[in-house]
C-alpha positions in Angstrom: -100.6 -26.1 108.3 -102.7 -26.0 105.1 -105.6 -28.4 104.8 -106.9 -27.0 101.5 -105.4 -25.4 98.4 -103.6 -22.0 98.9 -106.0 -20.1 96.7 -109.0 -21.3 98.8 -107.3 -19.7 101.9 -106.9 -16.4 99.9 -110.5 -16.6 98.6 -111.8 -17.1 102.2 -110.0 -14.0 103.4 -111.4 -12.1 100.3 -114.9 -13.1 101.3 -114.4 -11.7 104.8 -112.2 -8.7 104.1 -112.2 -7.8 100.3 -110.8 -4.4 100.9 -107.8 -5.5 103.0 -104.4 -5.3 101.3 -103.3 -8.8 100.3 -100.0 -7.9 98.5 -97.8 -4.8 98.2 -94.9 -4.1 95.9 -93.5 -0.7 96.5 -96.3 1.8 95.7 -98.5 -0.9 94.1 -101.0 -2.9 96.1 -103.7 -5.4 95.6 -106.6 -6.0 97.9 -107.9 -9.5 98.5 -110.9 -8.8 96.4 -108.8 -7.5 93.4 -106.4 -10.4 93.8 -109.2 -13.0 93.7 -110.7 -11.4 90.6 -107.4 -11.3 88.8 -106.5 -14.9 89.8 -109.9 -16.3 88.9 -109.9 -14.6 85.5 -106.4 -15.8 84.7 -107.2 -19.3 86.0 -110.2 -19.5 83.7 -108.0 -18.6 80.8 -105.3 -21.1 81.7 -107.9 -23.9 81.9 -109.4 -22.9 78.5 -106.0 -23.1 76.7 -104.2 -25.9 78.4 -104.7 -29.7 78.9 -105.4 -30.8 82.4 -101.9 -32.3 82.8 -100.0 -29.3 81.4 -97.3 -27.3 83.0 -97.7 -23.5 82.6 -94.5 -21.4 82.0 -94.8 -18.1 83.7 -92.6 -15.3 82.4 -93.4 -12.0 84.2 -91.3 -9.6 86.1 -91.1 -10.2 89.9 -93.9 -8.5 91.7 -97.6 -8.6 92.0 -98.1 -10.1 88.6 -95.8 -13.1 89.6 -98.0 -13.8 92.6 -101.2 -13.5 90.5 -99.8 -15.9 87.9 -98.6 -18.5 90.5 -102.0 -18.4 92.3 -103.8 -18.7 89.0 -101.8 -21.8 88.1 -102.6 -23.3 91.5 -106.3 -22.4 91.2 -106.4 -24.0 87.7 -104.7 -27.2 89.1 -101.7 -26.7 86.8 -98.0 -27.0 87.5 -96.4 -23.5 87.5 -92.9 -23.2 86.0 -91.3 -19.8 86.7 -88.9 -18.9 83.8 
């Protein structure tokens, strides 16, 4: 059961094990450290260009980028709409 936002769980793991593999898509993989850096960067961008009550449309191919985009929306406290 989650008692805090999903991204906070991911960030906590990244603090403890930044080199551990968080996501894998075929030959591509992201460590928890890389995942957190990408998510935080995209979340900052989402916050800078959207109003607080905005929904964010995400149009990326399935894979690692989809997971990064979804987590970034959650970290930015925005609704994520997969299109």
